[in-house]
C-alpha positions, 0 to 999 in steps of 0.5 A: 525462491523466497528471500529474507534480508535484514536491513543493515541500514536500519536507523531510528525515526527522526523529526524529518520522518515525522514531517513526512508522515506521523500520527498528526497526519493520520489524525487529520486524514481520519477527521476528514474521513469521519465526515463521510457517511460510509466511514467505519473503522475496519475490523482486526481479525484474530488468526490463531491457526496462522499464529501457531504455524508462524510460531507467534503469540498472536496474529491479527489481520486488518481486513480492508475488504470493506473500506468505504464500500470500495473494497481496498485500503486504497480507498483512503489514499487517492480520495484524500489526495483529491480532497487535499488538492481542493483544500489547498486551492490547487483543484476544483470542479473544473479540473480534469484529474488523471491517474494510472491504476491496476484497479483500486487506486483508480476507484479511490481517485474516482470517488474523490473526484465524484465528490467534488464534481470534477472530471476524471480519466484513468489509464489501465493496462490491458491486463486489468480485468474489465469488471474494474473498468466497469466500476470506474465508469460507474463512478464517472471515470473515462477509462483508457487502455494503454500498455501491458502493465502498470508501468506502461499505463503510468507513462501514458497517464503522465504524458496525458497530464503533461500534454493537456494540463491535467492534474496527475494523481499518482501513488508513486513519487519521483524528483519534483513530484512528491506532494500528491503521493505524500497525501496519499500515503498520509491517507493510508495511515488512517487504517493504523490509527484505528488500531487500539494496541501496539503490535511487535511486528508489522508484515506489510506488502509493497508495490511502489511502497506507499503503504509500507512506508506509511506503516513504518513512519506511523508506527514509529511515531506512535509506538516507538522503535519496538514494532519491527517493520517487514516489507514483503514483495513478489519475487518477480518485482522486488524493487524495494529490496533491490533498492535497499541493497543498492543504497539508492532507488533502482529499476528492476527488470523482474519476472512475470508475477500473478500479483498484479497490484504489486507488480512494480519495477521502481519504488516511490522516491518518498517510500524508499527514503523512509523504508531504506532506514525504517524497515527492519527487513525485506522479504520476497515471496512466490506467487504460489506462497501468496495463493497458499496464504490466501487459502490459509486466511480463508480457512480462518474466515478472512477472504482476501486476494493473494495480493491481500495475503502477501504479508501473511506469506512473508511471515510464513516464508521468513528464514530462521536467521531473520526470525532470530534477528527480528526476535519473532517468537512466542511472545510476538504480536503480529499485524498483517494488512488484508489490503483487498477483498478476494478479487 
């Protein structure tokens, strides 16, 4: 069952937040990607039928399905982190990089490693489709299968990094491991920097929370406190919602979900620190609601996966009390992120 929870701990954006993620970080990351032959700003599609269904003025979806030829917003994260490691002199072509992935993060890291001529090992859970493994191999990655879900493959990647002295490139963060995931989040801000106009509301899906935190911090720096940030998670993996309620990062047991790329049981530490006070509300949605939202977007000409439509599902699932708290009415300009293509 869907849940809507306005965040009582919401406070203004601070200089400390800006030091983590802000407009200047986005401009630096964008300057890097603008040197790439395949870089193009992704389109913002208008969704008038969805706007009517949601009772909003306008709804637009930033379509990341064509991002850098990799099919996902994550193309901006892992590759940028690899670039920053090389830029700081912490890695080079002799480095072996390792990560865990449900598919898209691994592709981004692989693209970054291929660019510098390094070596890359990626751990996938047994539930990740084989076509993703084939795409990773085509980019030069060594693929290893470990565990039944992302958490188990993440543990295997950390263990391999520790045992072999490899460079871990994780999109989650924890005590003592923050620099690389912060660079990944800064890479994500490029997609928001491409926007011309300010939204009044941003509905953004979350796994460990990197994209959502990037959205919250970037929009606050550029447009002030007005854009409301609504974080949307699967009801089977509500780690950010439950962490916000607890007032500290927590691990959730959850339940099975078909939204595999959002099936994360513990939040990124940096993402939690930002979202715990910058997010205006947290929403959970069912797998069926995500699938229905993907069908609605497809009917308006935008093809994304159910994970990619999770923000739209959250918009449609919002309860009346939370709508009022967020001032979501006929004057609202909603931004959604179509995070990946229909895979």
